[in-house]
C-alpha positions in Angstrom: -77.7 -89.2 86.9 -74.7 -91.0 85.3 -76.7 -94.2 84.8 -79.2 -92.4 82.6 -76.4 -91.1 80.4 -74.9 -94.5 80.0 -78.3 -96.3 79.3 -79.5 -93.8 76.7 -76.6 -94.4 74.2 -77.0 -98.2 74.7 -80.7 -98.1 73.8 -80.0 -95.9 70.8 -77.2 -98.2 69.5 -79.4 -101.3 70.0 -82.1 -99.9 67.8 -79.6 -98.9 65.1 -78.1 -102.4 65.0 -81.4 -104.1 63.8 -80.6 -106.3 60.8 -82.6 -107.3 57.8 -84.5 -110.5 58.1 -82.8 -113.5 56.4 -85.1 -116.3 57.5 -88.8 -116.6 58.1 -91.3 -119.4 58.7 -94.8 -119.0 57.2 -97.8 -121.1 58.4 -100.0 -122.3 55.6 -103.8 -122.5 56.0 -106.4 -124.4 54.1 -109.9 -123.0 53.3 -111.1 -124.1 56.7 -108.3 -122.1 58.5 -106.5 -125.3 59.5 -102.7 -125.4 59.4 -101.4 -127.7 56.6 -97.7 -127.0 57.2 -94.9 -124.5 56.9 -93.1 -122.7 54.1 -89.6 -121.5 55.1 -88.3 -118.4 53.4 -84.5 -117.9 53.3 -82.6 -115.0 51.8 -79.9 -116.2 49.4 -77.6 -114.5 46.9 -80.0 -115.2 44.0 -83.3 -114.2 45.7 -85.4 -116.0 48.2 -85.4 -119.8 48.7 -88.8 -121.2 49.7 -88.8 -124.6 51.4 -92.3 -126.3 51.4 -93.3 -128.9 53.9 -97.0 -129.3 53.5 -99.8 -131.9 53.8 -103.5 -132.4 53.0 -103.4 -130.9 49.6 -105.0 -132.4 46.4 -102.5 -134.5 44.5 -101.2 -133.0 41.2 -99.7 -129.9 39.9 -100.6 -126.5 41.5 -99.7 -122.9 40.8 -97.8 -121.0 43.5 -97.8 -117.2 43.7 -96.7 -114.5 46.1 -99.6 -112.0 46.5 -99.4 -108.3 47.4 -101.5 -108.3 50.6 -100.6 -110.2 53.8 -104.2 -111.3 54.6 -105.4 -114.8 54.4 -109.2 -114.7 55.1 -110.9 -118.1 54.6 -112.6 -119.6 52.7 -111.5 -118.1 49.4 -108.3 -116.1 50.3 -109.3 -113.2 47.9 -108.1 -110.9 50.7 -104.5 -111.8 49.7 -104.8 -109.5 46.7 -103.1 -110.1 43.3 -99.7 -111.3 42.3 -96.9 -109.2 43.6 -95.9 -107.1 40.7 -93.9 -103.9 41.6 -92.5 -103.6 38.1 -95.8 -103.7 36.3 -95.0 -106.8 34.1 -97.3 -109.3 32.5 -98.1 -112.6 34.3 -96.2 -115.8 33.6 -92.8 -117.4 33.7 -93.2 -118.2 30.0 -94.5 -114.8 28.9 -92.1 -112.7 26.8 -93.1 -109.6 28.8 -93.3 -111.3 32.2 -93.0 -112.3 34.8 -94.5 -110.8 38.0 -92.2 -110.9 41.0 -94.8 -113.2 42.6 -94.7 -115.8 39.8 -93.2 -119.1 40.8 -92.8 -122.6 39.3 -95.7 -125.0 39.9 -95.6 -127.4 42.9 -96.1 -131.1 42.5 -98.2 -132.6 45.3 -97.7 -136.4 45.9 -100.6 -138.8 45.8 -100.8 -138.8 49.6 -101.3 -135.0 49.7 -97.8 -134.1 50.8 -95.3 -131.8 49.2 -91.6 -131.3 50.2 -90.0 -129.0 47.7 -87.7 -126.1 47.2 -88.3 -123.2 44.9 -86.3 -120.0 44.2 -88.0 -116.6 43.9 -85.3 -114.6 42.1 -87.1 -111.3 41.8 -87.9 -110.8 45.6 -86.0 -110.2 48.8 -86.5 -110.2 52.6 -84.4 -107.1 52.8 -85.7 -103.6 52.4 -86.4 -102.2 49.0 -88.9 -102.3 46.1 -88.9 -106.1 45.8 -89.3 -106.8 49.5 -91.7 -109.4 50.8 -91.8 -107.5 54.1 -94.2 -104.7 53.3 -96.5 -102.5 55.4 -99.5 -104.4 54.2 -97.6 -107.7 54.1 -97.5 -110.2 51.4 -98.9 -113.8 51.1 -97.9 -117.1 49.6 -100.8 -118.8 47.9 -101.4 -122.2 46.3 -104.0 -122.5 43.6 -106.3 -125.5 42.7 -104.8 -125.9 39.2 -101.4 -125.5 37.6 -100.2 -122.2 36.2 -99.9 -122.3 32.4 -97.2 -119.6 32.5 -98.9 -117.2 30.0 -102.5 -116.5 30.6 -103.4 -113.2 32.3 -103.8 -112.5 35.1 -103.0 -115.7 37.0 -102.2 -118.4 34.4 -105.7 -120.2 34.5 -104.7 -121.5 37.9 -108.2 -121.5 39.4 -109.2 -120.7 43.0 -106.8 -120.4 45.9 -106.8 -123.5 48.1 -104.1 -122.5 50.6 -102.6 -119.3 51.9 -99.9 -118.1 54.3 -99.2 -114.5 55.6 -95.6 -113.4 55.1 -94.7 -111.0 57.9 -91.7 -110.5 60.2 -94.2 -110.5 63.1 -95.4 -114.0 62.4 
């Protein structure tokens, strides 16, 4: 009987000590469902740092957004929803009434199809709260076929989504 009373408080305490996520790796998929690399998410004092290490992308400049659904169904990734926008702002880092929380700077992909880059998402967090990326329905990181012009609604004339990764603490 004493063992039961000792174990129960330990189980309760273990559950209470669960901490917020501070790091997360997200596997990126192309339109065929093949892995093209990883985006590492890391909580920092000024938001979330994203570290891209990707391959097999078209060379050039591409829009990157965080979407409000954590579903990456090929081939078009429309299942990922729209730009994450809990504050109801306009789209675009250059828009005077923007930007969505999910708006990020464009990525530059090298001629060989690779990208190694770091971006900061200042309006989101991996911790609990309104701006969290860890939601019941998840969120997704997406790469578009074109660059984001920073102004045009709703996604900066960025074209179709060519890569997607599901952001979730279970991944």
